[in-house]
C-alpha positions as a LaTeX table, in Angstrom:
\begin{tabular}{lrrr}
\hline
Residue & $x$ (\AA) & $y$ (\AA) & $z$ (\AA) \\
\hline
Met1 & 109.86 & 41.80 & 73.36 \\
Pro2 & 106.75 & 42.56 & 73.33 \\
Asn3 & 106.37 & 40.99 & 77.09 \\
Ile4 & 109.32 & 43.19 & 79.71 \\
Lys5 & 106.73 & 46.41 & 78.79 \\
Pro6 & 103.73 & 44.96 & 80.89 \\
Ile7 & 106.32 & 43.50 & 83.69 \\
Ala8 & 108.00 & 46.59 & 84.25 \\
Arg9 & 104.64 & 48.62 & 84.12 \\
Gln10 & 103.67 & 46.87 & 86.89 \\
Leu11 & 106.71 & 46.94 & 88.82 \\
Gly12 & 106.44 & 50.64 & 88.38 \\
Ser13 & 103.22 & 51.07 & 90.48 \\
Thr14 & 102.86 & 51.99 & 93.97 \\
Asp15 & 99.92 & 50.40 & 95.27 \\
Gly16 & 100.59 & 49.06 & 98.43 \\
Ala17 & 104.25 & 50.41 & 98.97 \\
Glu18 & 101.98 & 52.61 & 102.01 \\
Ile19 & 101.62 & 49.62 & 103.20 \\
Ala20 & 104.66 & 49.02 & 103.45 \\
Glu21 & 105.83 & 51.58 & 104.77 \\
Ala22 & 103.58 & 51.22 & 108.05 \\
Ala23 & 105.20 & 48.29 & 108.31 \\
Leu24 & 108.35 & 49.36 & 108.95 \\
Val25 & 107.85 & 52.49 & 110.35 \\
Leu26 & 104.39 & 52.19 & 112.87 \\
Pro27 & 107.19 & 50.00 & 115.31 \\
Leu28 & 109.63 & 51.90 & 114.82 \\
Val29 & 106.98 & 54.76 & 116.52 \\
Ala30 & 105.04 & 53.24 & 118.87 \\
Met31 & 108.75 & 51.78 & 120.66 \\
Leu32 & 109.78 & 55.73 & 120.47 \\
Leu33 & 106.07 & 56.26 & 122.55 \\
Phe34 & 106.64 & 54.01 & 125.09 \\
Gly35 & 109.81 & 54.81 & 125.81 \\
Ile36 & 108.63 & 58.52 & 126.17 \\
Ile37 & 106.20 & 57.48 & 128.55 \\
Trp38 & 108.02 & 54.81 & 130.33 \\
Phe39 & 111.17 & 57.30 & 130.97 \\
Gly40 & 108.05 & 60.22 & 132.00 \\
Arg41 & 107.68 & 57.58 & 134.62 \\
Ala42 & 110.31 & 56.77 & 136.13 \\
Phe43 & 111.50 & 61.16 & 136.22 \\
Asn44 & 107.88 & 61.88 & 138.16 \\
Ile45 & 109.18 & 58.54 & 140.69 \\
Tyr46 & 112.15 & 60.14 & 140.85 \\
Ser47 & 110.34 & 63.65 & 141.62 \\
Thr48 & 107.87 & 62.48 & 143.86 \\
Ile49 & 110.79 & 60.87 & 146.01 \\
Gln50 & 112.63 & 63.73 & 145.97 \\
Gln51 & 109.53 & 65.48 & 147.06 \\
Ala52 & 108.58 & 63.29 & 149.85 \\
Ala53 & 112.69 & 63.16 & 151.32 \\
Gln54 & 112.25 & 66.71 & 151.45 \\
Gln55 & 109.08 & 67.38 & 153.08 \\
Gly56 & 110.24 & 64.83 & 155.76 \\
Ala57 & 113.30 & 66.70 & 156.43 \\
Ile58 & 111.95 & 69.39 & 156.62 \\
Thr59 & 110.21 & 67.25 & 159.62 \\
Ala60 & 112.54 & 66.05 & 161.07 \\
Ala61 & 114.78 & 69.65 & 161.38 \\
Arg62 & 111.74 & 72.16 & 162.66 \\
Ala63 & 110.57 & 71.52 & 166.58 \\
Thr64 & 107.00 & 70.08 & 167.40 \\
Cys65 & 105.78 & 73.21 & 168.84 \\
Gly66 & 108.06 & 76.70 & 169.25 \\
Thr67 & 106.97 & 77.96 & 172.28 \\
Cys68 & 107.61 & 74.87 & 174.07 \\
Gly69 & 111.20 & 75.09 & 173.81 \\
Asn70 & 114.10 & 73.03 & 171.18 \\
Thr71 & 112.26 & 69.18 & 170.98 \\
Leu72 & 112.34 & 67.50 & 167.51 \\
Pro73 & 109.68 & 65.35 & 166.44 \\
Thr74 & 110.34 & 61.77 & 166.67 \\
Pro75 & 112.03 & 59.47 & 162.80 \\
Ala76 & 108.49 & 58.51 & 162.67 \\
Ala77 & 107.29 & 62.01 & 162.38 \\
Ala78 & 109.64 & 62.10 & 159.67 \\
Asp79 & 108.75 & 58.51 & 157.62 \\
Gly80 & 104.39 & 59.50 & 158.48 \\
Val81 & 105.46 & 62.54 & 156.09 \\
Val82 & 107.62 & 60.55 & 153.83 \\
Thr83 & 105.09 & 57.64 & 153.37 \\
Ala84 & 101.78 & 60.30 & 153.38 \\
Val85 & 103.55 & 61.84 & 150.32 \\
Leu86 & 104.29 & 58.86 & 148.69 \\
Gln87 & 100.70 & 57.40 & 149.11 \\
Ala88 & 99.16 & 60.35 & 147.46 \\
Asn89 & 101.33 & 59.61 & 144.60 \\
Asn90 & 100.55 & 55.72 & 144.64 \\
Leu91 & 103.67 & 54.52 & 145.21 \\
Gly92 & 103.92 & 51.37 & 147.18 \\
Leu93 & 105.14 & 51.62 & 150.75 \\
Gly94 & 106.58 & 47.76 & 150.48 \\
Gln95 & 108.78 & 48.69 & 147.72 \\
Ile96 & 111.56 & 51.80 & 149.82 \\
Lys97 & 114.54 & 50.07 & 150.08 \\
Lys98 & 116.98 & 51.48 & 152.95 \\
Trp99 & 120.24 & 53.45 & 152.22 \\
Glu100 & 123.08 & 55.05 & 154.21 \\
Pro101 & 124.42 & 57.56 & 152.16 \\
Asn102 & 128.26 & 57.26 & 151.56 \\
Ser103 & 128.97 & 59.76 & 154.23 \\
Pro104 & 128.45 & 59.16 & 158.17 \\
Ala105 & 126.91 & 61.54 & 159.80 \\
Gln106 & 128.86 & 63.16 & 162.07 \\
Pro107 & 127.12 & 65.45 & 165.84 \\
Cys108 & 126.54 & 69.08 & 165.54 \\
Pro109 & 128.69 & 70.75 & 168.41 \\
Thr110 & 126.42 & 71.62 & 171.42 \\
Pro111 & 123.94 & 72.66 & 172.74 \\
Ala112 & 122.52 & 71.33 & 169.69 \\
Pro113 & 120.88 & 67.95 & 171.28 \\
Ala114 & 122.71 & 64.60 & 170.42 \\
Pro115 & 122.39 & 63.73 & 166.80 \\
Ser116 & 120.54 & 60.34 & 166.21 \\
Cys117 & 120.01 & 58.23 & 163.47 \\
Thr118 & 117.37 & 56.01 & 162.73 \\
Leu119 & 115.67 & 53.41 & 160.63 \\
Thr120 & 111.93 & 53.64 & 160.35 \\
Ala121 & 109.24 & 50.49 & 160.62 \\
His122 & 109.16 & 51.59 & 156.26 \\
Asn123 & 113.00 & 51.61 & 155.58 \\
Ile124 & 113.39 & 54.75 & 155.37 \\
Trp125 & 116.43 & 57.08 & 157.37 \\
Val126 & 116.06 & 59.87 & 159.18 \\
Cys127 & 118.99 & 61.46 & 161.30 \\
Ser128 & 118.28 & 64.54 & 163.81 \\
Ser129 & 121.19 & 67.01 & 165.27 \\
Val130 & 123.56 & 66.33 & 162.41 \\
Leu131 & 126.34 & 68.85 & 161.07 \\
Leu132 & 124.93 & 69.63 & 157.71 \\
Asn133 & 128.39 & 71.80 & 156.29 \\
Ser134 & 131.67 & 70.76 & 157.71 \\
Ala135 & 133.58 & 73.11 & 155.64 \\
Thr136 & 131.59 & 76.72 & 155.65 \\
Gln137 & 131.23 & 78.64 & 158.25 \\
Pro138 & 128.84 & 79.09 & 160.15 \\
Thr139 & 127.98 & 75.32 & 160.95 \\
Gln140 & 124.49 & 74.64 & 160.68 \\
Cys141 & 122.95 & 71.51 & 162.06 \\
Gly142 & 119.73 & 69.47 & 160.87 \\
Ala143 & 118.12 & 66.42 & 159.44 \\
Met144 & 119.20 & 64.37 & 156.64 \\
Val145 & 116.18 & 61.89 & 155.20 \\
Ser146 & 117.62 & 58.81 & 152.87 \\
Phe147 & 115.80 & 56.09 & 151.05 \\
Gln148 & 115.84 & 54.21 & 147.96 \\
Tyr149 & 112.85 & 52.93 & 145.08 \\
Pro150 & 113.47 & 50.49 & 142.92 \\
Phe151 & 111.56 & 51.10 & 139.80 \\
Gln152 & 111.45 & 48.60 & 136.10 \\
Phe153 & 111.36 & 49.55 & 133.01 \\
Asn154 & 108.58 & 47.76 & 130.17 \\
Leu155 & 109.77 & 48.26 & 126.58 \\
Pro156 & 109.30 & 44.90 & 124.85 \\
Phe157 & 111.94 & 44.55 & 122.16 \\
Thr158 & 115.04 & 46.79 & 123.47 \\
Ser159 & 117.26 & 46.60 & 126.30 \\
Leu160 & 115.64 & 47.57 & 128.89 \\
Asn161 & 112.83 & 45.65 & 128.74 \\
Met162 & 112.77 & 44.33 & 132.59 \\
Gln163 & 115.45 & 46.55 & 133.34 \\
Gln164 & 115.32 & 47.49 & 136.92 \\
Ile165 & 117.18 & 50.66 & 137.91 \\
Ile166 & 116.95 & 52.33 & 142.03 \\
Leu167 & 115.96 & 55.70 & 142.47 \\
Ser168 & 117.19 & 57.48 & 145.63 \\
Ala169 & 116.04 & 60.21 & 147.88 \\
Gln170 & 118.45 & 62.19 & 149.79 \\
Ala171 & 117.22 & 65.68 & 151.28 \\
Gln172 & 118.81 & 67.90 & 154.56 \\
Ser173 & 116.66 & 70.73 & 156.32 \\
Arg174 & 118.75 & 73.09 & 158.76 \\
Met175 & 117.40 & 73.22 & 162.54 \\
Glu176 & 115.41 & 77.20 & 162.24 \\
Asn177 & 116.34 & 78.12 & 165.71 \\
\hline
\end{tabular}
């Protein structure tokens, strides 16, 4: 039985154990890191499109000239603000998808201007002079802007690899008197 001791000594050695552990753990850590990066990018895009929709709604709801009467800007002006915010954050305008909200726009009570919903050249819905809160008093009229933007995950070796999600943005802003 003298041959068992050298074999047991060799098996008890820890040479190379660190390499084997690293080979098992590093891919998991890398996947976790890439997941954090891609989910962070998705959140960044979501917050950007929400900000763009909000700025577009503010533009659509505010008169172009405070002393000239209640002249509302054109939908193209709101479209320009939305696209400027998206371009400032390096988001492609060609990827914008049109999205109409579930609830149809209701007209404001008179003497507000007639309501209008327009699909702009960049697939952005701009609705002006619409009722924002039908259940509460006093009623508020304003503008709504809505659109969608796709995002594609790139996480290899996961079920999320090359999955596309559609991020929706909708914002409202009341008209100032």
